[in-house]
C-alpha positions, -999 to +999 in steps of 0.1 A: +137-165+193+131-174+229+099-158+243+107-134+271+079-142+295+063-173+309+029-161+297+042-163+261+055-198+267+022-208+281+004-194+251+023-216+227+020-246+251+057-249+257+050-250+293+019-269+306+010-252+338+002-280+363-033-284+378-039-279+414-041-312+434-075-323+443-068-320+481-057-285+477-088-275+457-110-289+485-091-270+512-093-237+493-130-242+487-136-247+524-114-218+534-133-194+511-164-199+531-174-172+556-169-197+586-144-224+576-151-257+593-120-270+611-134-306+614-140-307+576-105-295+568-090-320+592-110-347+575-098-336+540-062-336+551-065-370+569-077-387+538-040-384+526-020-403+551+013-393+537+004-356+538-009-359+573+023-376+585+044-348+568+023-321+585+024-338+619+062-344+615+066-306+610+043-297+638+061-320+662+096-306+652+118-285+674+108-256+652+074-253+668+085-264+703+052-277+714+049-290+750+034-323+739+035-347+709+007-341+685-009-371+670-039-357+650-046-329+625-073-315+648-048-313+676-024-295+653-050-269+645-056-263+682-020-257+688-007-238+658-040-226+643-061-234+613-044-210+590-010-225+597-021-261+591-039-250+560-007-235+546+013-266+554-013-287+537-014-266+506+024-262+503+032-298+509+005-312+485+016-288+458+053-300+460+044-336+466+024-337+433+057-335+414+075-362+435+068-392+412+074-375+379+105-380+358+131-353+360+166-351+346+195-338+367+171-325+394+177-332+430+143-335+445+156-343+480+178-310+480+148-291+467+127-303+497+155-292+521+159-259+505+121-253+505+118-261+542+148-238+550+132-210+530+099-215+547+114-215+582+135-184+574+105-166+559+084-172+590+113-163+613+117-130+595+079-123+595+079-130+633+103-101+638+089-076+613+052-083+609+038-112+630+004-114+614+021-125+581+040-153+598+018-182+587+015-170+551+053-163+552+059-200+558+037-210+529+054-184+506+089-196+517+079-232+509+066-223+474+090-196+464+111-220+442+083-243+429+088-229+395+120-249+393+100-281+396+077-269+369+105-260+345+123-293+352+091-311+344+084-292+312+119-292+299+138-321+316+168-322+293+171-285+288+168-280+325+196-304+330+218-280+310+208-253+334+219-273+364+252-282+346+259-245+337+251-233+372+276-257+387+303-254+360+302-215+359+294-209+396+264-188+387+230-186+404+202-209+394+180-181+383+208-166+362+213-199+345+176-202+339+174-167+323+205-175+301+188-207+289+151-198+287+148-160+289+129-162+322+134-178+357+116-200+382+101-170+400+081-160+369+070-195+365+060-198+401+041-165+400+021-174+369+014-209+381+000-195+414-023-172+394-033-201+373-042-221+405-063-192+416-041-182+446-044-146+456-020-118+445-007-117+481+008-151+473+016-150+436+031-115+434+058-120+462+068-154+446+075-135+413+094-108+431+118-128+453+148-125+429+139-089+418+146-065+447+144-036+423+108-046+414+099-049+451+108-012+455+079-003+431+054-021+452+039-011+486+021-023+516+019-060+523+031-070+489+063-051+494+067-066+529+060-101+516+084-096+487+112-084+510+106-114+534+110-138+505+140-120+491+157-124+524+147-159+529+161-168+495+194-153+505+193-174+537+190-206+515+221-196+495+240-188+528+231-221+542+243-239+511+277-220+512+281-228+550+273-264+543+299-267+514+325-252+536+318-276+565+346-302+565+322-327+583 
């Protein structure tokens, strides 16, 4: 019988929840201090050239619309804020940690695109409904589907079946996952986030973004974050449909 929850799978070691990347651990440790040191965080990020480049590429994109080109992490913090840069670093480092591992039938490039679309959509929605959640919303949008990477890593061949069924039967990814495993990537993402020590304000919305009926049983910021993620997930789907219909 297939266990019904990710927690049950973890308990029998069917899923090995990934460890938090070293750079992410260092950033979280600094951010937990009463007065986080911007210079120290910038130095931590700058130790990883590819991560720094990814952050600067994002900060210099039309999305942020900055008046001048940013060339250093310290500058990025001055323009978009410490929290925004921290969230970019955490999100990118987590996703990047899976990049070199073997997967079957998993399009990593498309996953990156979907993650960025979800992040931008989540932040745009938060900007309209609750601006002080905007930076966290970008981070949430970026990580909302990270459970898919973890599942593909843990069960490469079986996850290949999920991808094939999704395409052949024109069903959603999370439905195909449920049919095959008895749980979906949102549950994996939620439990991984908890395992990494991320707060409930991050882990719970990730677990809710395909369950609007569960969102209604929450309240306050968790409810708001859950709804933001749910909408951003729909935006990813809409973008895919529009792209598939584009003759160009």
